[in-house]
BABA-423255 format. One record per residue: x, y, z of N, C-alpha, C, O, CB in turn. Coordinates in steps of 0.2 Angstrom, whole numbers, plus 5000, padded with zeros to 4 digits. Glycine has a CB too. Example, Ala and Ser with C-alpha at 12.3 -4.5 7.8 and 13.67 -1.06 7.14 Angstrom:
% BABA-423255
506649725039506249785039506649845039507149835042505749785045
506449895035506849955036506450005039506750065040507049975029
% end
This chain:
% BABA-423255
510049644961509849694957509849774961510249814960509049674955
509349774967509449834971509149834978508749794979509149904967
509249864982508949884989508149894988508049954986509349944992
507649864990506949884989506549894997506849865002506549834984
506049924996505649935003504949905001504749914995505550015005
504449885006503849865005503449915000503349975001503449865011
503149884994502749934990503149974985502850004981502549974995
503749964984504149994979504149954973504149894974504950004981
504049974966504049944961504749914959505349944959503849984957
504749854958505449814957505549804949506049804947505449744960
505049804945505049794938504249794935503749784938505449724937
504249804928503549784926503549714924503949674923503349824920
502749694924502549624924502849594916503049534915501749624924
502949634913503249604906503949574906504249544901503349664900
504349594911505049584913505149524917505649484917505449654916
504749504920504749444925504149424928503649454928505249454931
504149354930503449334934503749354941504349354943503249244933
503249364946503349374952503649314956503349254955502649404956
504049304961504249264965504149264973503549284975505049254964
504649254976504449254983504649324985505149364984504849194986
504049354990504049414992503849484987503849544989504749434995
503649454981503449504977502749494974502549434974503849514971
502349534973501649544970501549584965502049624963501149574976
500949574962500749624956500249654959499849624962500549604949
500249734957499849774960499349784954498849834955500349844962
499349744950498649754945498649794939498249794934497949774949
499149844941499249894936500049884932500349934929499249964939
500149834932500849814927501349814931501849814928500949864921
501449824938502049834941502149774947501749774951501949904943
502749744947502849704952503149734958503649764957503049644950
502849734964503049774969503349724975503149664976502549834971
503849754979504149714985503649704990503149744990504849754988
503649664994503249655000503749665006503449685012503049585001
504349655005504749665011505349715009505549735004505049585014
505649725015506349765015506749715013506749665016506649795021
507249715007507749685006508149694999508149744997507549615006
508349634996508749654990508349614984508149554984509649624991
508149654979507749614973508249594969508749624968507249664968
508149534967508649484963508149464956507649424957508949414967
508449474950508149454944508449394942509049394940508149494938
508049334941508349264938508149274930507549274929507949184941
508649284926508649294919508449234917508049234912509149324917
508749174918508649114916507849074917507549044913509149074919
507649094923506949084925506449134924505849124923506849064932
506749204922506249254922505849264926505249264925506049244916
506049274933505749274940506149334943506749344943505849204943
505649364947506049424952505749404959505149394961505749504949
506349404964506149394971506449444975506949474973506349324973
506349444981506649494987507049444991506749394993506049524991
507649464993507849414998507949465004508249515004508549384997
507449445009507349495015508049505019508449465020506849465019
508149565020508749585024508749545031509149525034508849665026
508149555034508049515041507349475040506849505038508049575048
507449415042506749375041506749345048506949285049506749325034
506449385053506449365059505749365062505549425061506849395063
505449315064504749325067504849355074505249335078504249265068
504449395075504449425082503749435086503349455083504749485082
503649415091503049415095502949485096503349515100503049375101
502349525093502149595094501749595100501349545102501749625088
501849655104501549645111500849705110500949755106502149675118
500349695113499849735112499949805114500349815118499249715115
499649855109499749925110500449955106500550015106499749945117
500849905103501449935100501249965093500849935090502049885099
501650025092501450055085501850015080502449995082501550125084
501649995074501949945068501949995062501650045062501449875066
502349985057502350005051502149935047502449885048502950045048
501849945042501649895037501449905029501349965028501049875040
501549875024501249875019500749845017500749785018501549865016
500249865015499549855013499549805007499649825001499049915011
499549725009499649685004498949675000499049674994499749625007
498449665002497849674999497249705003497249705009497749624997
496649714998496149735002495549715000495349714994496149795001
495249685005494549655003493949695005494049745008494449575005
493349665005492749695006492749745014492649805015492249635006
492949705019493049735025493549715029493449715035492549725028
494149695026494849685030495349705025495349685019494949615033
495849735027496549745023497049695027496949685033496949825024
497449665022498049625025498649665024498749695019498249545021
498949665030499549705030500149675032500249645038499349765034
500649675028501349645030501749695034501949755032501849615024
501749675041502249725045502949705046503149655048501949725053
503249755043503849765043504349795049504949785049503949795038
503949835052504349865058503949885063503449915063504549925055
504249865070504049875076504549905081505049865082503749815077
504349965084504849985089505549995086506049975089504949935096
505650015079506350035075506649975074507249965074506850085079
506349915074506749835073506249815067505649825066506649775081
506649775063506249745057505949685058506349635060506649745051
505449665058505049605058504749575053504749615047504549615062
504449525053504049495047503449455051503449405054504649435043
502849495050502249475052501749505049501849545045502149485058
501049465050500549485046499949515050499749495056500249415043
499749565048499149595052498549615048498549645042499349665056
498049605052497349615050496949675051496749685057496849575052
496849725046496449785047495749785045495649785039496749835045
495349775051494649775048494349835048494649885051494249735052
493749835043493549905041493249945048493250005047492949895035
493049915054492849945059493449965063493250005068492449915063
493949955063494749985065494950035062495550055063495349925065
494550075057494850125053494650195055495050245055494650115048
494050195057493650265059493050245064492750195064493150305051
493050295068492450285074491750305068491150305070492550365082
491850325063491250335060491050285055491550245053491250395056
490550265052490250225049490650225041490750285039489550225050
490950165038491350165032491050115027490850055028492150135034
490850155022490550105016491050065012491050005011490050145010
491650105009492150085005492850075009493050135011492250124999
493050025010493750025014494350065010494850085012494049945014
494150055002494750074999494650144997494950174992494950024992
494350195002494250265002494750275008494950335009493450295004
494950235011495550245018496150215017496650245018495250225025
496250145014496850115013496550075006496050055004497150055020
497350065002497350034997497949984997498449995001497250074992
497949944992498549894992499149944989499049984985498349814985
499749934992500349964991500450034996500950074995500349984983
499950044999499950095005500450075008500650015008499350095008
500850115013501150105019500850135024500750195023501750125020
500750095029500350125034500650115042501050075043499750105033
500450155046500650155054500150145057499650175056500850215057
500250085061499550055065499750035072500250025073499249985061
499150025077499250005083499049925083498649905079498950045088
499449885087499249815087498749805092498849825098499749755088
498249775091497749775097497749695100497449685105496849795094
498049645098498249585102498949565102499349595099497949535100
499049505104499749495105499949415102500449385104499849505113
499549395097499649325094499449345087498949375086499249255098
499749305083499549315075499049275072499049215074500149295071
498749295068498849365064498649415069498149405072498449365057
499049465068498849535072498249575070498149585064499549585072
497949595074497349635072497649705073497949715078496649625076
497449755069497749815069497149865069496649855067498249825062
497349925072496849995071497350045068497950055069496550015079
496950085065497150155062496750215066496950265065497150165054
496250205069495750245072496050325075495750375073495450205078
496550325079497050375081497150425076497250405070497650345083
497250495077497450545072498150515069498350515063497450625075
498550505075499350495072499450425068499950405067499950495078
498950385067498950335064498650335056498150365055498650285069
498850295052498550285045499250285040499750265041498050355043
498950305034499450295029499950345029499850405031499050295021
500550325027501150375028501550375022502150395021501650355035
501250335017501550335010501050295004500950235005502250295012
500850324999500350294994500450304988500550364987499750304995
500350264984500450274976499750284973499250254975500850224973
499850324967499250334963498950274960499350224957499550384957
498250274961497850214958497850214950497750164947497050204961
498050274947498050274940498550264936498550234931497750314938
499150294938499850284935500450254938500950244935500150344934
500350244946500750214950501250254954501650224958501150174946
501250314952501750364954501550384962501050384964501750424949
502150414966501950424973501550474973501450514968502450454976
501050484979500550524980500950584985501250564989499950494982
500750644984500950694989500350734993499850754990501350744985
500450744999500050775004499950855003500450885006500250755012
499450875000499450944999499150985006498950945011498850964993
499251045007499151085014498451075016498251085022499351165014
497951065010497151055012496950985013496450965014496551065006
497550945014497550875017497250825012496850775014497150875023
497350835006497150785000497850754997498250794997496650824993
497850694994498350664992498250684984497750664981498450584995
498750704981498850714973499350694970499850704973498850754971
499250664965499750644960500150694956499750734953499550594955
500850704956501050764953501150744945501150784941501750784956
501150684944501150654937500650664933500650684927501450594937
500050634936499350644931498850684934498250684931499050564930
498950714941498550744943497950724946497550764949498350774940
498050664947497350624950497450644959497950654962497350534950
496750654960496750664968496450604971495950584969496250734970
496650584977496450524981496350534987496750564991496950484980
495850494990495650494997495950435001495950374998494950484999
496250455007496550405012496450425018496150475019497350385012
496550375023496450405030497250415033497550375037496050345036
497550475031498150475033498350505039498050545041498350505030
499050475043499250485049499450555049499850585044499750435051
499150595055499350675056500050675057500350625060498850715063
500350715054500950725055501550675054502150675056500950755061
501350615050501750565048501750545041502050495039501550505051
501550585037501550575029502150595027502450645030501050605025
502450545023503150555021503250605015503850635016503350475018
502850625010502950665005502350725006501750705006502950634996
502650785007502250845007502450895002503050915001502250865014
501950924999502050974993501951044996501551055000501650954987
502251084993502051154996501751194990501651254991502651194999
501651154985501351194980500551164979500151194975501651184973
% end
């Protein structure tokens, strides 16, 4: 089919069942979990992603990584790490609610949500990797609207807004690192 990145919508749930490296976002879309090539099996009616590089790499404490938020629970987010030091990797990270901010947090989904791409620092050197986004330059670098699934844009006032439906959402955005910035 096509080249995909983590969090990118591959198809809608009505088209196929999720296969390897594909997850449902709960809003009707099947999204890639890794960087790779999306493949639709018309006979089995499944969609999978063939990773471009499937290499396990031991990450060192302190390294800054990029990853896709796979799921969010009450006090932890599960992150599929796909990049470290400009090298593609395949690892799992855990972002505990206490590692998001120095202030008390009541709802982790005000800071990260499934489908978000984040930049984080590794706190240990053995899997599963513990992550932090407390530093200003760490946090969400790409996000999707929780209502319509379109990309969110960072405004000059520091809020994320959907140009499609107008929804405003809150995240812990990486300073100077968010990918889509709007001038309007």
